[in-house]
N, CA, C and O atoms as a DFTB+ gen file, in Angstrom:
768 C
 N C O
     1  1       6.429     -40.627     -21.021
     2  2       6.829     -42.359     -21.899
     3  2       5.797     -42.278     -22.667
     4  3       4.742     -41.894     -22.162
     5  1       5.835     -42.543     -23.768
     6  2       4.546     -42.823     -24.633
     7  2       4.555     -44.616     -24.579
     8  3       5.420     -45.448     -24.306
     9  1       2.834     -44.699     -25.072
    10  2       3.017     -46.526     -25.431
    11  2       3.917     -46.936     -26.048
    12  3       4.348     -48.040     -25.717
    13  1       4.432     -46.361     -26.958
    14  2       5.402     -47.291     -28.392
    15  2       6.695     -47.773     -26.915
    16  3       7.257     -48.768     -26.457
    17  1       6.605     -46.403     -26.707
    18  2       8.513     -46.135     -25.593
    19  2       8.369     -47.389     -24.702
    20  3       9.286     -48.197     -24.554
    21  1       6.772     -47.534     -23.933
    22  2       7.055     -48.494     -22.787
    23  2       6.661     -49.615     -23.207
    24  3       6.262     -50.416     -22.361
    25  1       6.656     -49.997     -24.619
    26  2       5.921     -51.304     -25.121
    27  2       7.852     -52.139     -25.514
    28  3       8.288     -53.288     -25.433
    29  1       8.419     -50.907     -25.890
    30  2       9.766     -51.379     -26.306
    31  2      10.910     -51.127     -25.361
    32  3      12.129     -51.119     -25.533
    33  1      10.131     -50.922     -24.293
    34  2      10.902     -51.184     -22.683
    35  2      10.832     -51.876     -21.841
    36  3      11.583     -51.970     -20.870
    37  1       9.351     -52.819     -22.255
    38  2       8.741     -53.555     -22.033
    39  2       9.817     -54.858     -22.079
    40  3      10.472     -55.586     -21.332
    41  1       9.481     -54.589     -23.669
    42  2      10.385     -55.986     -24.614
    43  2      12.139     -56.158     -24.273
    44  3      12.814     -57.139     -24.585
    45  1      12.527     -55.185     -23.706
    46  2      13.971     -54.633     -23.815
    47  2      14.285     -55.638     -22.302
    48  3      15.304     -56.306     -22.124
    49  1      13.088     -55.514     -21.306
    50  2      13.612     -55.527     -19.902
    51  2      13.319     -57.252     -20.436
    52  3      14.061     -58.180     -20.116
    53  1      12.152     -57.384     -21.247
    54  2      12.462     -58.779     -20.829
    55  2      13.595     -59.605     -21.682
    56  3      13.975     -60.651     -21.156
    57  1      14.140     -59.267     -22.869
    58  2      15.440     -59.898     -22.872
    59  2      16.429     -59.680     -22.144
    60  3      17.450     -60.273     -22.494
    61  1      16.546     -58.656     -20.715
    62  2      17.843     -58.842     -20.466
    63  2      17.741     -60.073     -18.512
    64  3      17.116     -59.956     -17.458
    65  1      18.593     -60.910     -18.986
    66  2      18.857     -61.650     -18.339
    67  2      19.895     -61.705     -17.174
    68  3      20.978     -61.337     -17.629
    69  1      19.977     -61.976     -16.035
    70  2      20.475     -62.345     -15.343
    71  2      21.046     -63.791     -14.794
    72  3      20.447     -64.836     -15.046
    73  1      21.885     -63.764     -14.258
    74  2      22.301     -65.575     -13.740
    75  2      21.405     -65.810     -12.797
    76  3      21.407     -66.895     -12.215
    77  1      20.599     -64.938     -12.531
    78  2      19.765     -65.291     -11.351
    79  2      18.080     -65.904     -11.746
    80  3      17.326     -66.723     -11.220
    81  1      18.008     -64.986     -12.981
    82  2      16.621     -65.884     -13.669
    83  2      16.082     -67.305     -14.171
    84  3      16.378     -68.022     -15.127
    85  1      15.298     -67.392     -13.271
    86  2      14.556     -69.332     -13.162
    87  2      15.820     -70.022     -12.418
    88  3      15.730     -71.030     -11.717
    89  1      16.606     -69.551     -12.597
    90  2      17.425     -70.814     -11.154
    91  2      17.479     -70.356      -9.736
    92  3      17.359     -69.234      -9.245
    93  1      17.699     -71.573      -9.193
    94  2      18.255     -71.376      -7.538
    95  2      18.799     -70.230      -7.217
    96  3      19.770     -69.885      -7.891
    97  1      18.470     -69.599      -6.442
    98  2      19.215     -68.757      -5.708
    99  2      20.671     -69.085      -4.798
   100  3      20.953     -69.037      -3.601
   101  1      21.551     -69.506      -6.282
   102  2      22.751     -70.058      -5.568
   103  2      23.943     -68.950      -5.734
   104  3      23.332     -67.977      -6.176
   105  1      25.401     -68.555      -5.608
   106  2      26.304     -68.193      -5.906
   107  2      26.536     -67.306      -7.399
   108  3      25.307     -67.252      -7.407
   109  1      26.741     -66.938      -8.025
   110  2      26.794     -66.575      -9.440
   111  2      28.400     -66.945      -9.930
   112  3      28.882     -66.922     -11.062
   113  1      28.959     -67.255      -8.759
   114  2      30.430     -68.502      -9.465
   115  2      29.937     -69.220      -9.481
   116  3      30.169     -69.683     -10.598
   117  1      29.118     -69.984      -8.905
   118  2      29.447     -71.540      -8.840
   119  2      28.472     -71.405     -10.444
   120  3      28.715     -72.052     -11.463
   121  1      27.669     -70.666     -10.317
   122  2      26.142     -70.853     -11.729
   123  2      27.495     -70.545     -12.911
   124  3      27.248     -71.193     -13.927
   125  1      28.732     -69.807     -13.043
   126  2      29.470     -69.405     -13.946
   127  2      30.574     -70.787     -13.924
   128  3      31.122     -71.262     -14.919
   129  1      30.698     -71.199     -12.697
   130  2      31.742     -72.365     -12.832
   131  2      30.681     -73.428     -13.334
   132  3      30.892     -73.672     -14.522
   133  1      29.724     -74.067     -12.877
   134  2      29.251     -74.841     -13.546
   135  2      29.043     -74.928     -15.298
   136  3      29.110     -76.000     -15.900
   137  1      28.749     -73.429     -16.062
   138  2      28.315     -72.918     -17.152
   139  2      30.009     -73.429     -17.989
   140  3      30.020     -74.140     -18.994
   141  1      30.943     -73.045     -17.509
   142  2      32.529     -72.685     -18.182
   143  2      32.665     -74.316     -18.245
   144  3      33.177     -74.844     -19.233
   145  1      32.119     -75.185     -16.997
   146  2      32.640     -76.801     -17.029
   147  2      31.857     -77.515     -17.969
   148  3      32.328     -78.485     -18.564
   149  1      30.481     -77.037     -18.186
   150  2      29.723     -77.715     -19.271
   151  2      30.454     -77.185     -20.875
   152  3      30.940     -77.973     -21.686
   153  1      30.382     -75.815     -21.037
   154  2      31.452     -75.273     -22.465
   155  2      32.512     -76.075     -22.447
   156  3      33.033     -76.464     -23.493
   157  1      33.009     -76.456     -21.089
   158  2      34.393     -77.218     -21.949
   159  2      34.447     -78.655     -22.388
   160  3      35.215     -79.173     -23.199
   161  1      33.206     -79.339     -21.493
   162  2      33.102     -80.258     -22.078
   163  2      32.140     -80.971     -23.388
   164  3      30.970     -80.668     -23.623
   165  1      33.088     -82.139     -24.267
   166  2      33.243     -82.427     -25.395
   167  2      33.657     -81.274     -26.520
   168  3      33.517     -81.177     -27.740
   169  1      34.160     -80.564     -25.618
   170  2      34.697     -79.667     -26.931
   171  2      33.838     -78.630     -27.171
   172  3      34.144     -77.855     -28.077
   173  1      32.491     -78.388     -26.350
   174  2      31.736     -77.533     -27.051
   175  2      32.389     -75.832     -26.827
   176  3      32.500     -75.300     -27.932
   177  1      32.634     -75.313     -26.182
   178  2      33.442     -74.174     -26.216
   179  2      34.095     -73.944     -27.133
   180  3      34.228     -72.749     -27.395
   181  1      34.864     -75.060     -28.119
   182  2      35.853     -74.539     -29.093
   183  2      35.340     -74.128     -30.188
   184  3      35.957     -73.456     -31.014
   185  1      33.539     -74.691     -30.350
   186  2      32.628     -74.482     -31.088
   187  2      32.360     -73.054     -31.806
   188  3      32.112     -72.659     -32.945
   189  1      32.571     -72.417     -30.337
   190  2      32.121     -71.252     -30.558
   191  2      33.170     -69.614     -31.111
   192  3      32.948     -68.420     -31.314
   193  1      34.472     -70.685     -31.154
   194  2      35.375     -69.874     -31.894
   195  2      36.236     -70.925     -32.734
   196  3      36.269     -72.115     -32.422
   197  1      37.146     -70.233     -34.160
   198  2      37.992     -71.228     -35.047
   199  2      38.979     -71.267     -33.910
   200  3      38.857     -71.044     -32.706
   201  1      39.827     -71.561     -34.543
   202  2      40.982     -72.415     -34.230
   203  2      42.269     -70.592     -34.224
   204  3      43.049     -70.322     -33.311
   205  1      42.067     -69.807     -35.387
   206  2      42.824     -68.510     -35.266
   207  2      42.112     -67.639     -34.274
   208  3      42.675     -66.632     -33.843
   209  1      41.005     -67.945     -33.921
   210  2      40.375     -66.684     -32.863
   211  2      41.068     -67.337     -31.519
   212  3      41.808     -66.798     -30.696
   213  1      40.596     -68.614     -31.579
   214  2      41.134     -69.002     -30.100
   215  2      42.783     -68.327     -29.668
   216  3      42.995     -67.701     -28.629
   217  1      43.838     -68.634     -30.739
   218  2      44.942     -68.503     -30.738
   219  2      45.528     -67.159     -30.159
   220  3      46.236     -66.887     -29.189
   221  1      44.871     -66.360     -31.266
   222  2      44.196     -64.806     -31.468
   223  2      44.399     -64.596     -29.750
   224  3      45.367     -64.108     -29.169
   225  1      43.121     -65.151     -29.169
   226  2      42.428     -64.507     -27.993
   227  2      43.742     -65.145     -26.809
   228  3      44.235     -64.418     -25.947
   229  1      43.981     -66.040     -26.931
   230  2      44.832     -66.614     -25.874
   231  2      46.230     -65.795     -25.803
   232  3      46.758     -65.535     -24.722
   233  1      46.717     -65.458     -26.902
   234  2      48.049     -65.184     -27.157
   235  2      48.118     -63.219     -26.781
   236  3      49.053     -62.528     -26.377
   237  1      46.267     -62.753     -27.251
   238  2      46.553     -61.604     -26.556
   239  2      46.440     -61.296     -25.036
   240  3      46.849     -60.294     -24.449
   241  1      45.787     -62.392     -24.523
   242  2      45.995     -62.857     -22.838
   243  2      47.038     -62.464     -22.186
   244  3      47.184     -61.638     -21.285
   245  1      47.932     -63.328     -22.885
   246  2      48.878     -63.458     -22.478
   247  2      49.701     -62.205     -22.099
   248  3      50.128     -61.885     -20.990
   249  1      49.835     -61.510     -23.407
   250  2      50.424     -59.831     -24.034
   251  2      50.064     -59.177     -22.771
   252  3      50.899     -58.741     -21.979
   253  1      48.472     -59.109     -22.568
   254  2      48.424     -58.447     -21.031
   255  2      48.198     -59.002     -19.394
   256  3      47.655     -58.468     -18.427
   257  1      48.859     -60.280     -19.567
   258  2      48.749     -60.905     -18.264
   259  2      50.372     -60.249     -18.139
   260  3      51.330     -60.982     -18.385
   261  1      50.540     -59.005     -17.790
   262  2      52.062     -58.177     -17.113
   263  2      52.692     -59.479     -16.561
   264  3      53.423     -60.263     -17.167
   265  1      52.202     -59.550     -15.127
   266  2      52.649     -60.533     -13.846
   267  2      53.376     -62.218     -14.388
   268  3      54.275     -62.933     -13.947
   269  1      52.381     -62.309     -15.596
   270  2      52.437     -63.891     -15.441
   271  2      51.937     -64.482     -14.505
   272  3      52.641     -65.355     -13.999
   273  1      50.387     -64.218     -13.845
   274  2      50.042     -64.786     -12.724
   275  2      48.403     -66.018     -13.505
   276  3      47.746     -66.901     -12.953
   277  1      48.354     -65.574     -14.594
   278  2      47.235     -65.433     -15.533
   279  2      45.984     -65.461     -15.411
   280  3      45.013     -66.144     -15.737
   281  1      46.314     -64.321     -14.721
   282  2      44.747     -63.553     -14.131
   283  2      44.746     -61.797     -14.912
   284  3      45.715     -61.038     -14.865
   285  1      43.855     -61.587     -15.360
   286  2      44.662     -60.115     -15.500
   287  2      43.304     -59.130     -15.035
   288  3      42.127     -59.477     -15.132
   289  1      43.719     -58.047     -14.602
   290  2      42.932     -57.083     -13.984
   291  2      41.744     -55.829     -14.300
   292  3      41.823     -55.422     -15.459
   293  1      41.169     -55.471     -13.853
   294  2      40.410     -54.899     -14.636
   295  2      40.884     -53.547     -15.881
   296  3      40.252     -53.135     -16.854
   297  1      41.858     -53.252     -15.488
   298  2      41.952     -51.779     -16.594
   299  2      42.584     -52.856     -17.208
   300  3      42.486     -52.505     -18.384
   301  1      43.333     -54.238     -17.231
   302  2      44.070     -55.138     -17.922
   303  2      43.511     -55.334     -19.043
   304  3      43.994     -54.981     -20.118
   305  1      42.012     -56.149     -18.836
   306  2      40.998     -56.332     -19.319
   307  2      40.448     -55.528     -20.557
   308  3      40.498     -55.960     -21.708
   309  1      39.877     -54.214     -20.163
   310  2      40.018     -53.591     -21.148
   311  2      40.462     -53.305     -21.563
   312  3      40.256     -53.601     -22.740
   313  1      41.718     -52.325     -21.305
   314  2      42.665     -52.832     -22.632
   315  2      42.574     -53.731     -23.779
   316  3      42.407     -53.399     -24.953
   317  1      42.720     -55.052     -23.245
   318  2      42.344     -55.880     -23.889
   319  2      41.672     -56.112     -24.864
   320  3      42.223     -56.322     -25.945
   321  1      40.321     -56.134     -24.730
   322  2      39.005     -56.165     -25.067
   323  2      39.433     -55.087     -26.358
   324  3      39.484     -55.492     -27.520
   325  1      39.754     -53.552     -25.949
   326  2      39.673     -52.672     -26.841
   327  2      40.670     -53.205     -27.929
   328  3      40.280     -53.176     -29.096
   329  1      41.642     -53.579     -27.713
   330  2      43.128     -54.200     -28.628
   331  2      42.901     -55.072     -29.625
   332  3      43.496     -55.308     -30.676
   333  1      41.611     -55.658     -28.940
   334  2      40.473     -57.161     -30.832
   335  2      39.248     -56.845     -30.997
   336  3      38.420     -57.720     -31.250
   337  1      38.845     -55.300     -30.864
   338  2      37.795     -54.684     -31.368
   339  2      36.462     -54.823     -30.063
   340  3      35.295     -54.698     -30.434
   341  1      36.696     -55.020     -28.939
   342  2      35.253     -55.585     -28.280
   343  2      35.202     -54.455     -27.679
   344  3      36.124     -54.491     -26.864
   345  1      34.629     -53.396     -27.593
   346  2      34.019     -52.403     -26.288
   347  2      33.133     -52.539     -25.668
   348  3      32.086     -53.063     -26.049
   349  1      33.412     -51.989     -24.300
   350  2      32.019     -52.548     -23.158
   351  2      31.800     -51.030     -22.664
   352  3      32.717     -50.308     -22.273
   353  1      30.633     -50.709     -22.731
   354  2      29.998     -49.827     -20.878
   355  2      31.290     -50.020     -20.129
   356  3      31.583     -51.177     -19.827
   357  1      32.085     -49.061     -19.796
   358  2      32.572     -49.046     -18.781
   359  2      31.500     -49.739     -17.312
   360  3      32.000     -50.535     -16.517
   361  1      30.443     -49.397     -17.219
   362  2      29.353     -49.879     -15.932
   363  2      29.207     -51.613     -16.456
   364  3      29.477     -52.523     -15.672
   365  1      28.935     -51.762     -17.294
   366  2      28.566     -52.872     -17.856
   367  2      29.721     -53.765     -17.923
   368  3      29.358     -54.775     -18.526
   369  1      30.833     -53.843     -17.609
   370  2      31.960     -54.533     -17.906
   371  2      32.499     -54.838     -16.335
   372  3      32.845     -55.964     -15.980
   373  1      32.514     -53.700     -15.482
   374  2      32.607     -53.381     -14.589
   375  2      31.903     -54.443     -13.601
   376  3      32.322     -54.886     -12.532
   377  1      30.432     -54.775     -14.447
   378  2      29.346     -55.322     -13.696
   379  2      29.648     -56.976     -14.041
   380  3      29.349     -57.853     -13.231
   381  1      30.229     -57.242     -15.247
   382  2      30.557     -58.518     -15.823
   383  2      31.875     -59.190     -14.964
   384  3      31.938     -60.402     -14.763
   385  1      32.922     -58.230     -14.485
   386  2      34.456     -58.502     -14.286
   387  2      34.007     -59.277     -13.057
   388  3      34.327     -60.394     -12.652
   389  1      32.831     -57.982     -12.390
   390  2      33.094     -58.602     -10.446
   391  2      32.336     -60.051     -10.662
   392  3      32.698     -61.014      -9.987
   393  1      31.122     -60.188     -11.763
   394  2      31.064     -61.876     -11.727
   395  2      31.790     -62.624     -12.316
   396  3      31.486     -63.730     -11.869
   397  1      32.749     -62.782     -13.212
   398  2      34.193     -63.219     -13.639
   399  2      34.791     -63.322     -12.789
   400  3      35.013     -64.474     -12.416
   401  1      35.354     -62.232     -12.052
   402  2      36.259     -62.608     -11.038
   403  2      36.813     -64.134     -10.670
   404  3      36.041     -65.090     -10.600
   405  1      37.874     -64.216     -10.503
   406  2      38.413     -65.724      -9.573
   407  2      37.618     -65.664      -7.849
   408  3      37.299     -64.839      -6.992
   409  1      37.601     -66.825      -8.050
   410  2      37.060     -66.511      -6.347
   411  2      38.487     -66.472      -5.616
   412  3      38.516     -67.352      -4.756
   413  1      39.106     -66.092      -5.648
   414  2      40.387     -65.458      -4.652
   415  2      40.386     -64.452      -4.974
   416  3      40.962     -63.899      -4.037
   417  1      40.039     -63.363      -5.990
   418  2      39.316     -62.184      -6.523
   419  2      40.777     -61.154      -6.683
   420  3      40.980     -60.008      -6.281
   421  1      41.610     -62.066      -7.408
   422  2      43.011     -61.761      -8.220
   423  2      42.678     -61.159      -9.452
   424  3      43.422     -60.264      -9.851
   425  1      41.404     -61.578     -10.333
   426  2      41.623     -60.896     -11.564
   427  2      40.661     -61.990     -12.321
   428  3      39.807     -62.579     -11.657
   429  1      40.792     -62.210     -13.513
   430  2      40.040     -63.141     -14.077
   431  2      40.725     -64.027     -14.748
   432  3      41.845     -63.547     -14.572
   433  1      40.894     -64.938     -15.372
   434  2      41.037     -65.975     -16.247
   435  2      40.815     -65.709     -17.559
   436  3      40.149     -64.823     -18.095
   437  1      41.632     -66.824     -18.117
   438  2      41.345     -66.511     -19.790
   439  2      40.097     -67.108     -20.397
   440  3      39.671     -66.887     -21.531
   441  1      39.617     -67.831     -19.555
   442  2      38.196     -68.480     -20.174
   443  2      37.180     -67.729     -20.218
   444  3      36.338     -67.786     -21.114
   445  1      37.139     -66.559     -18.775
   446  2      36.442     -65.503     -19.060
   447  2      36.455     -64.603     -19.915
   448  3      35.406     -64.040     -20.229
   449  1      37.804     -64.234     -20.545
   450  2      37.792     -63.802     -21.252
   451  2      37.163     -64.264     -22.649
   452  3      36.772     -63.478     -23.512
   453  1      37.134     -65.368     -22.720
   454  2      36.004     -66.280     -24.095
   455  2      34.622     -66.256     -23.419
   456  3      34.029     -67.322     -23.584
   457  1      34.124     -65.589     -22.897
   458  2      32.926     -65.964     -21.856
   459  2      32.435     -64.157     -22.325
   460  3      31.379     -63.758     -22.817
   461  1      33.482     -63.508     -21.992
   462  2      32.945     -61.733     -22.224
   463  2      32.910     -61.467     -23.868
   464  3      31.995     -60.773     -24.311
   465  1      34.190     -62.177     -25.021
   466  2      33.951     -62.221     -26.715
   467  2      32.894     -62.814     -27.055
   468  3      32.255     -62.331     -27.990
   469  1      32.530     -63.730     -26.555
   470  2      31.494     -64.541     -27.258
   471  2      29.945     -63.629     -26.709
   472  3      28.846     -63.892     -27.198
   473  1      30.115     -62.760     -25.834
   474  2      28.645     -62.450     -25.643
   475  2      29.040     -60.653     -26.329
   476  3      27.990     -60.042     -26.526
   477  1      29.769     -60.179     -26.529
   478  2      29.888     -59.633     -27.332
   479  2      29.759     -59.544     -28.618
   480  3      29.669     -58.494     -29.255
   481  1      29.741     -60.982     -29.178
   482  2      30.067     -61.517     -30.697
   483  2      28.845     -61.829     -30.518
   484  3      28.451     -61.294     -31.554
   485  1      27.503     -62.434     -29.871
   486  2      26.359     -62.597     -30.278
   487  2      25.905     -61.075     -30.387
   488  3      25.309     -60.867     -31.443
   489  1      26.036     -59.930     -29.547
   490  2      25.360     -58.659     -29.619
   491  2      25.644     -57.998     -31.188
   492  3      24.948     -57.369     -31.985
   493  1      26.679     -58.364     -31.177
   494  2      27.096     -58.057     -33.236
   495  2      26.449     -58.660     -34.252
   496  3      25.923     -58.106     -35.217
   497  1      26.515     -60.100     -33.948
   498  2      25.103     -60.712     -34.981
   499  2      24.084     -59.997     -34.801
   500  3      23.656     -59.449     -35.817
   501  1      23.279     -59.720     -33.390
   502  2      22.569     -59.323     -33.488
   503  2      22.483     -57.852     -34.072
   504  3      21.591     -57.421     -34.803
   505  1      23.098     -57.475     -33.810
   506  2      22.946     -55.813     -34.789
   507  2      22.707     -56.288     -36.542
   508  3      21.946     -55.738     -37.339
   509  1      23.715     -57.591     -36.825
   510  2      24.014     -57.316     -37.873
   511  2      22.436     -57.959     -38.892
   512  3      21.940     -57.820     -40.010
   513  1      22.149     -58.770     -37.462
   514  2      20.693     -59.233     -38.242
   515  2      19.469     -57.765     -38.143
   516  3      18.802     -57.869     -39.173
   517  1      19.240     -57.202     -37.780
   518  2      18.408     -55.975     -37.861
   519  2      18.958     -55.442     -38.424
   520  3      18.091     -54.783     -38.998
   521  1      20.220     -54.992     -38.959
   522  2      20.748     -54.367     -40.074
   523  2      20.239     -54.580     -41.698
   524  3      20.046     -53.706     -42.543
   525  1      20.068     -56.323     -41.839
   526  2      20.455     -56.730     -42.656
   527  2      18.606     -57.119     -42.784
   528  3      18.191     -57.434     -43.899
   529  1      17.614     -57.064     -41.600
   530  2      15.981     -56.829     -42.127
   531  2      16.001     -55.651     -42.579
   532  3      15.576     -55.450     -43.717
   533  1      16.505     -54.585     -41.787
   534  2      16.223     -53.132     -42.644
   535  2      16.571     -52.826     -43.699
   536  3      15.925     -51.956     -44.283
   537  1      18.187     -53.675     -44.590
   538  2      18.432     -53.075     -45.534
   539  2      17.357     -53.924     -46.584
   540  3      16.850     -53.182     -47.425
   541  1      16.914     -55.436     -46.664
   542  2      15.973     -55.607     -47.276
   543  2      14.003     -55.004     -47.426
   544  3      13.023     -55.654     -47.791
   545  1      14.098     -53.776     -47.034
   546  2      13.375     -53.060     -47.197
   547  2      13.824     -51.246     -47.635
   548  3      13.149     -50.216     -47.626
   549  1      15.003     -51.477     -47.923
   550  2      15.817     -50.408     -48.085
   551  2      15.671     -50.765     -49.785
   552  3      16.418     -51.567     -50.346
   553  1      14.596     -50.031     -50.462
   554  2      14.587     -49.379     -51.969
   555  2      15.249     -49.445     -52.700
   556  3      15.516     -50.341     -53.501
   557  1      15.819     -47.978     -52.445
   558  2      17.005     -47.753     -52.533
   559  2      18.554     -47.972     -52.564
   560  3      19.515     -47.554     -53.209
   561  1      18.378     -48.591     -51.833
   562  2      19.602     -48.766     -51.207
   563  2      20.792     -47.998     -50.448
   564  3      22.012     -48.129     -50.544
   565  1      20.066     -47.221     -49.726
   566  2      20.633     -45.096     -49.066
   567  2      20.894     -45.689     -48.021
   568  3      21.880     -45.124     -47.548
   569  1      20.562     -46.561     -47.335
   570  2      20.724     -46.300     -45.560
   571  2      19.300     -45.968     -45.081
   572  3      18.914     -46.588     -44.090
   573  1      18.373     -44.977     -45.709
   574  2      17.264     -44.614     -45.590
   575  2      16.177     -45.353     -46.150
   576  3      16.168     -45.940     -47.232
   577  1      15.044     -45.247     -45.102
   578  2      14.079     -45.965     -44.802
   579  2      12.716     -44.605     -45.232
   580  3      12.596     -43.606     -44.523
   581  1      11.772     -44.869     -46.555
   582  2      10.973     -44.101     -46.251
   583  2       9.817     -44.003     -45.097
   584  3       9.200     -44.999     -44.720
   585  1       9.638     -42.951     -44.683
   586  2       8.426     -43.412     -43.369
   587  2       7.039     -44.539     -43.643
   588  3       6.645     -45.606     -43.171
   589  1       6.558     -43.437     -44.837
   590  2       5.087     -44.272     -44.521
   591  2       5.394     -45.650     -45.323
   592  3       4.670     -46.609     -45.054
   593  1       6.511     -45.828     -46.378
   594  2       6.860     -47.034     -46.784
   595  2       6.453     -48.193     -45.527
   596  3       5.566     -49.046     -45.568
   597  1       7.406     -47.904     -44.440
   598  2       7.826     -48.658     -43.335
   599  2       6.198     -48.713     -42.555
   600  3       5.666     -49.723     -42.096
   601  1       5.629     -47.306     -42.576
   602  2       4.455     -47.252     -41.897
   603  2       3.641     -48.472     -42.202
   604  3       3.252     -49.288     -41.366
   605  1       3.377     -48.511     -43.790
   606  2       2.923     -49.030     -44.192
   607  2       2.855     -51.027     -44.328
   608  3       1.874     -51.767     -44.401
   609  1       4.540     -51.385     -44.313
   610  2       4.996     -52.125     -43.631
   611  2       4.236     -52.900     -42.495
   612  3       3.612     -53.959     -42.561
   613  1       4.484     -52.014     -41.372
   614  2       4.153     -52.113     -40.128
   615  2       2.911     -52.858     -39.928
   616  3       2.702     -53.846     -39.224
   617  1       1.877     -51.978     -40.928
   618  2       0.643     -52.561     -41.098
   619  2       0.398     -53.242     -41.848
   620  3      -0.779     -53.027     -42.135
   621  1       0.911     -54.285     -42.628
   622  2       0.456     -55.258     -43.258
   623  2       1.520     -56.748     -43.218
   624  3       1.326     -57.960     -43.317
   625  1       2.471     -56.028     -43.056
   626  2       3.156     -57.748     -42.758
   627  2       3.819     -58.368     -41.356
   628  3       4.381     -57.531     -40.650
   629  1       3.814     -59.668     -40.907
   630  2       4.219     -60.287     -40.197
   631  2       2.728     -59.148     -38.701
   632  3       1.565     -58.837     -38.959
   633  1       3.300     -58.954     -37.716
   634  2       2.344     -59.274     -36.299
   635  2       1.773     -57.361     -37.468
   636  3       2.245     -56.408     -38.087
   637  1       0.995     -57.750     -37.187
   638  2      -0.026     -56.184     -38.309
   639  2      -0.329     -55.110     -36.965
   640  3      -0.924     -55.468     -35.948
   641  1       0.153     -53.888     -37.173
   642  2      -0.016     -52.923     -36.559
   643  2      -1.375     -52.384     -36.968
   644  3      -1.637     -52.132     -38.144
   645  1      -2.321     -52.196     -35.868
   646  2      -2.975     -51.201     -36.380
   647  2      -2.627     -49.756     -36.696
   648  3      -1.512     -49.432     -36.288
   649  1      -3.539     -48.506     -37.531
   650  2      -2.740     -47.385     -37.655
   651  2      -2.433     -46.670     -36.560
   652  3      -1.444     -45.937     -36.554
   653  1      -3.324     -46.809     -35.397
   654  2      -3.058     -46.384     -34.428
   655  2      -1.525     -46.967     -33.709
   656  3      -0.748     -46.363     -32.969
   657  1      -1.464     -48.223     -34.196
   658  2      -0.090     -48.456     -33.370
   659  2       1.009     -47.958     -34.203
   660  3       2.012     -47.271     -34.012
   661  1       0.496     -48.512     -35.128
   662  2       2.080     -47.921     -36.472
   663  2       2.131     -46.185     -36.232
   664  3       3.228     -45.626     -36.213
   665  1       1.076     -45.535     -36.083
   666  2       2.003     -44.173     -35.911
   667  2       2.251     -44.073     -34.558
   668  3       2.765     -42.954     -34.571
   669  1       2.262     -44.272     -33.866
   670  2       2.656     -44.290     -32.512
   671  2       4.145     -44.584     -32.296
   672  3       4.993     -43.925     -31.695
   673  1       4.252     -45.962     -33.065
   674  2       5.601     -46.520     -33.399
   675  2       6.475     -45.453     -34.349
   676  3       7.654     -45.447     -33.998
   677  1       6.279     -44.828     -35.121
   678  2       6.528     -43.993     -36.251
   679  2       7.131     -42.816     -34.932
   680  3       8.354     -42.699     -34.867
   681  1       6.814     -42.511     -34.564
   682  2       7.172     -41.421     -33.572
   683  2       8.464     -41.852     -32.791
   684  3       9.179     -40.869     -32.597
   685  1       8.839     -42.683     -32.427
   686  2       9.785     -43.332     -31.968
   687  2      10.852     -43.549     -33.573
   688  3      11.895     -42.896     -33.603
   689  1      10.688     -43.985     -34.163
   690  2      11.253     -44.354     -35.375
   691  2      11.748     -43.189     -36.135
   692  3      12.875     -42.972     -36.582
   693  1      10.394     -42.309     -36.198
   694  2      11.013     -40.647     -37.019
   695  2      10.495     -39.725     -36.330
   696  3       9.723     -38.974     -36.927
   697  1      10.696     -39.540     -35.180
   698  2      10.852     -38.078     -33.940
   699  2      10.457     -37.099     -34.581
   700  3       9.284     -36.765     -34.417
   701  1      11.095     -36.525     -35.280
   702  2      11.540     -35.235     -36.141
   703  2       9.975     -35.150     -37.305
   704  3       9.302     -34.138     -37.504
   705  1       9.763     -36.427     -37.860
   706  2       8.844     -36.344     -38.954
   707  2       9.235     -35.968     -40.213
   708  3       8.656     -35.558     -41.219
   709  1      10.342     -36.208     -39.905
   710  2      11.037     -35.851     -41.426
   711  2      10.619     -36.460     -43.058
   712  3      10.784     -35.892     -44.138
   713  1      10.066     -37.732     -42.786
   714  2       9.850     -38.599     -43.674
   715  2      10.340     -39.494     -44.355
   716  3       9.899     -40.078     -45.346
   717  1      11.605     -39.631     -43.604
   718  2      12.959     -40.892     -43.653
   719  2      13.622     -40.839     -42.639
   720  3      13.864     -39.842     -41.959
   721  1      14.030     -42.154     -42.443
   722  2      14.914     -41.988     -40.812
   723  2      16.196     -43.191     -41.746
   724  3      16.018     -43.882     -42.749
   725  1      17.397     -43.011     -40.899
   726  2      18.513     -43.643     -41.524
   727  2      18.141     -44.843     -40.128
   728  3      17.778     -44.516     -38.998
   729  1      18.393     -46.445     -40.707
   730  2      18.167     -47.251     -40.283
   731  2      18.922     -48.055     -38.811
   732  3      18.636     -48.831     -37.899
   733  1      20.053     -47.241     -39.349
   734  2      21.162     -47.616     -38.246
   735  2      21.218     -47.044     -37.271
   736  3      22.082     -47.272     -36.425
   737  1      20.334     -46.184     -37.155
   738  2      20.361     -45.153     -35.784
   739  2      19.153     -45.518     -34.986
   740  3      18.898     -45.139     -33.843
   741  1      18.461     -46.289     -35.732
   742  2      17.087     -46.860     -35.295
   743  2      17.666     -48.705     -34.733
   744  3      16.813     -49.306     -34.081
   745  1      18.673     -49.276     -34.931
   746  2      19.202     -50.646     -34.453
   747  2      19.829     -49.863     -33.766
   748  3      19.955     -50.719     -32.889
   749  1      20.494     -48.769     -33.227
   750  2      21.207     -48.799     -31.934
   751  2      20.237     -48.294     -30.730
   752  3      20.353     -48.687     -29.569
   753  1      19.138     -47.243     -31.241
   754  2      18.407     -46.809     -30.488
   755  2      17.572     -48.108     -30.025
   756  3      17.185     -48.069     -28.858
   757  1      17.196     -49.408     -30.877
   758  2      16.598     -50.890     -30.272
   759  2      17.751     -51.791     -29.308
   760  3      17.500     -52.760     -28.591
   761  1      18.932     -51.205     -29.520
   762  2      19.369     -51.992     -28.752
   763  2      20.528     -51.713     -27.839
   764  3      21.396     -52.452     -27.372
   765  1      20.292     -50.463     -27.726
   766  2      20.434     -49.681     -26.319
   767  2      19.810     -50.036     -24.893
   768  3      20.032     -49.310     -23.924
């Protein structure tokens, strides 16, 4: 692994946060319950979703709650999220499901669905922000950025890379040295 990949890996690791980061060592379910009670207080939670979104998600939850016990199991959750346009990696969803499962281990309630959807919405917002940032330097509006131009930007704007750092980073951006790169692919690499 080269230095740039190592640096990117370190940045990604710093961005990953678990329920135990900086918190006393208590049961994750307790933390989630406290979080939910805070979110629901003073209508904080309603600020995250429009009335139409709230209604849509609650109605979909009811459709997938086939036994009407106000809980859905893992398979129903996967189907529900897919139906509303949110696809999770199975392992990631499994881990989140275990964290959000009710205390009886009978499934998740509708409020947990809102937590999952808000997480995915934040990820999509981040992806859109990165794409917009790349679009701002896509001079020809083609979806591609010239590698030399991008290298120049790395060395002259914001945190200024040295030429060696820029060269190393360009190996990540344009590994085949094609002279240009499709920035949507780079956004996906960054967000992995």
